[in-house]
N, C-alpha and C positions, 0 to 999 in steps of 0.2 A: 438462351434456351436451345438445347440440342434436340433434333428430331430424327426418328427412324420410321420408315413406312413398312408395314408388314403386308405388302401388296397381295390381295386375294385372300387374306386371313384376318379375322376379327379377334383381337387379343382379349383374353380373360384375366390374365395375371402377369405381373412383372415382379422379379425378385433380384436384388443385388446379391452378388457372391459374398459369403462371409470371409473369404480369403483374399479377394482382389477388389480394390475400389473401382476398377475400370471394367468390370465384367458384369453383365446382366443376362438373365434368361427370361423369355417370354413364352407363355403357353397360349395357343390360339386355335381357332377352328374356322373352316370355310363356311360361308353362308350363315354367319352368326351362330354357328354351332348347331344349327337345326338339322343339317344333313351334309355329308361330305367328310373330307379328311381333316386331320389336325396337323399342327406343325409346332415344333419346339425350336425357338430361335436362341442361339448363343451370340450375344452382342458384346462388342468391345468399344469403349470410349477412347478415341484416338485424336491426334491432332487434326485429322481429316473429318472429324465428326464421329457419329456412331456407325460402326462397320459390323456387318454380320460375319462372325467367325465361322459358324457352322449352323446347320439346321437338321432336324430329324423329322421325317414324315411318319404319321400314324394314320390308322384307318378310321379313326373317329376323333371328334373334337377333344381338345385338352382343356379342362376347366381350371387346373391349378398346377403349380410346380413348386418344388422345394429343393434347395441345394443340400447336399450331404454335409453334415458337420464333421465328418471323419475323413473324407476324401475330396480334395479341392476340385477334381474334374468330374465328379459324379453328381447326378441330380435325379429327382423323382418327377413323375407326371401322374395326374389324376385324369382318367379317361372316361369319355362318354359311354364306352362299351363296358364299363364296370371294372376295367383293369387298372392296376398300378404298375408302372414300369420304371426301371432304373437304367439310366443311360450313362455312358462314359464318353466324355468329349474326345478323348484320344483314340477311341476305338471305332468300329464300323458304324454304319447307319442303323444298326439294329440294337435294341436294348440288351443289356447284359443280364437282366433278370426281369421277370414279369409274373404278376400274381393276379388271379381272376376269381377270388372268392366272393366278391360283392355281387349281389343280385341285380343292382341297378347302377346308374351313373355314379362315379366317384367324383365328389365335388371339392374336396380339399385333401391336401397331404401336408405333413409337418414333421420335421426331423427333431428329435430330442436333443436339446442343448446340453443336458446334463449327462445322461446315459447315451453317448453318441452311437451306440450299437443298435438303437431302436428308432423307429419312426411310426407314424400312425396315418390312417386314412379314414375319411368319413364319406358316407354314401346316402343317396336317396332311398336306399333299402332300409334305413332306420338303424344303422349300426356304425360304431367306431371300432376299427381293428388296429391292434398293435402288432408290429412286424419287426423281424430282424432280417437284414439283407442277406444273411447266409442261410436262412431257413426257407424251405419251399412252401410252408404253410404259416398262417398267422399264429402269433403267440397267445393272443387273447382277443375275444370279441366282447364289446360293451354294448348291450342293447339299449336303444333309445325309444324305439317304437314310434318314431316320427322322423320325417325326412331331415337328415342332418346336413346343414349347409357349411358348417365350419367347426373344426376341432383343433385343439392345440395342446402341447405339453406346456406346463408352466416353465418359464425361464428361470425360476427361482428354486423349483423342486422337481426333479425328473420323474417323480412318482405321482404327480398331480396332473390330471387330464381334464380339460374343459371342452364343452361343445354347446352350440346353439342350434335350434331346430325350428321346424315349421310350427310347432306347438307353443312358441314364444316362451321357452324356458332356457335358462342358463344352467347347465348341469356340471357338477364337479365330482370327479372320481378320485379316490386315493387308492392307488394300487397296492399300498402296504396293508390295507385292511383285509380281513378274511374274505374269501370269495363266497359270501353267504347269498341269501336270496336277493339282496340288494345289488349284487354284482359290482361291488366296490363303490357304489354311488353313495356320496355323503351329503350332497346338496342338490336341490332342484329349485332354482330361484325364478319365480314368475317375473318376467321382464317388464310387464305392463302394470305392475303394482304402483300405487301412488308414490311420487317422490317424497323424500324426507323433507325437502324444502321445495316450494314452488317458485321457480325462477321468474323474474319480472316479465320476461318476454315469452313466457310459456302460456298458451291459451288452451285450457282443457277442452277436449272434444268427446263426443259420445262414441267414438270408434273404439271397439274392443281390441283384444289382443290380435296382433298381426304377425306374420312370419318374421323371424330374426334371421338375417342373412350372413352376418359377419360379427366377429368379436376379436379382441386382442388384449393380451396381458400388458399392464404397465411394466416398463423395464426397470423401474427404481423402487416402486412400492409393491411389495410382494403379495398383497391381498386385493389389489385394485384391477378390475377388468372392465373394459368398455364393450358395449354391444350396439348394434344398429341394424335396421332392416327396412321393411316395406313402408312403415309409417313415416320414414324420413327423419326420425329422431335418433340422436346418439345419447346413450345412457351409460353412466359409470356406476359400478357396484363395488362395495367392499364386502368380500365374502365372509368377513367376521360379523357383519351386520346385514343379513340377507333379507331384511323386511321391505326393502324398497331401494330405488336408485339414489345414489349420493348426489348426482348432478344430471340434469336433462339439458341437452343442447339441441334446440329446434332451429330450423333454418332451411334445410334442403327441401326442395319442392316435390321431389319424388324419392323413390327408394334409395337407401344408402347401400351400395354394393360391397364396399371394402373400407375398413378403418385400420389405422396403424399408429401406435404410440411412438413418439420420438425416442431414438436410442440415446439422445443427448440431453433432453429436457424433460423432467418428470411430469410436467403439467400440459404438454403440447401433444396433439394428435392430428393426423391427416385423415380425410375422408374422400371417397370417390362415389359419385351418385349418378343415377339415371337422369338427373336434371342437367347432365353434361359438365357439371362443375366439380372441381376438387377444392376442398376448403380446409383451412387451418383453424384449429380450436385450442382454447385453454379450458381446463376443467375448474379453474379458479384457485388451484393450490399452487403454492410457491415451491421451488426446488427444496426437497428435504423436509418440508413442513407437513405434518399430519394433523389436520384440523380437529379430527375426532379425538385425538389424544390430548389436545390442548383445550378441549371443552368448547371449541368454536363451531358455529354452524357450517355445514358442508354445502358445496355448490355455490358459494358466494363468488361472484366474479366470473362464473362460467360463461363463455361467449365465443362467438366467431371472431377470429383475428384477421381473416383475409380469405381471398378465393382466387383461383386460377380458372379462367373461362376459355382457354384456347382449344379445348376439345370440341368437336362438332357432332358427336354421337355419345351414347351412353358411356360414361367413365366407369371402368370396371376394376382397375387395379391401382394400388399405390404401394410404394416401399421406400424406406429411407436408406441412404448410404451410411454405413457404419463408420466410415473413415473420414478424416479431414474436417472441414468446416461443418458446423452443426445444421445447416439448412438444406443440403442437397437431397433431392428425391427423384424418383422416377414414377411416371403414371402411364397408364395405357387405356385405350378406349376402343369402341367399335368403329371408330373412324379410320381404323387401320394405322394408327399412329402410336408411337412410344415417345414420350417427351421426358427429357431430363432437365430439371430446373431448380433454381434456388428459392426455397420457400420465403426467405427473408425479403425478396423483391416484391412479394405480393401481400405482405403483412401491413396492416394499417399503422401508420406512424402516429 
């Protein structure tokens, strides 16, 4: 396990470069993001461990970051001052572009994997905005009317956008639809609807809908999305069958801050939680098998496969390495530490 300390700054997100297996970026804030500056770290994995290649200072906390899919040295940040900034590693300490249309904190940024000329941002102001790095203003605003914690483009279709918000709904927009009164919205799935199957280790409670903090698209199954949030539950959904979750994964003791599907295995995902653990899960499906098409019950075999408990404060970010062996990942937490580790070492045999 490799470790890097972000001394004086508490990390919120860690991301592997889509171009280099040895490069990471970390967004962080002083004083847990409550007050003070932010810092964007550019890290390299070397024979000497993790080395900071460069860092950028900002006037406010950085809640998220995303690498450009078009330029290997450029990346975005989501700022607590409501700004979205674009940095270039090879240029000065200042961003090469900045946008300030959001009225409140920007909590997530995501680059389009299909149309590499666009990216998005989501904010506590209740909107998702679509951008082009060459334009001074946003291309489109998608209203949510609730604090938006996470938004993404689908990795399978560049015109599909999803977001999760404080109101416990997973929203799906299709930008190819007419800009009618629905503002391209095609689905609004209530995350806390009863599951299609009740897992054996799931105990129903009287707690109603709670805030959803994170979501991620499955990299192999183009209709599967996972969500998680304040109630500590991970849920997977098939947007073709939006009546309830396909699988429910209980286990975390506190809120789940970040989830990420594996880029190598279709049934495996990682989570980071305020209970200070990072956990590995399977949703119960095998590689390339769609249970619903085979007439089989969904959610069978969904379970926790292992956990990593080396962090000593809220675990905030997780990301998988796209290259090499299928188990390498990076995590970050408010203990001012970034850890790079092999998931397979923590999975139960």
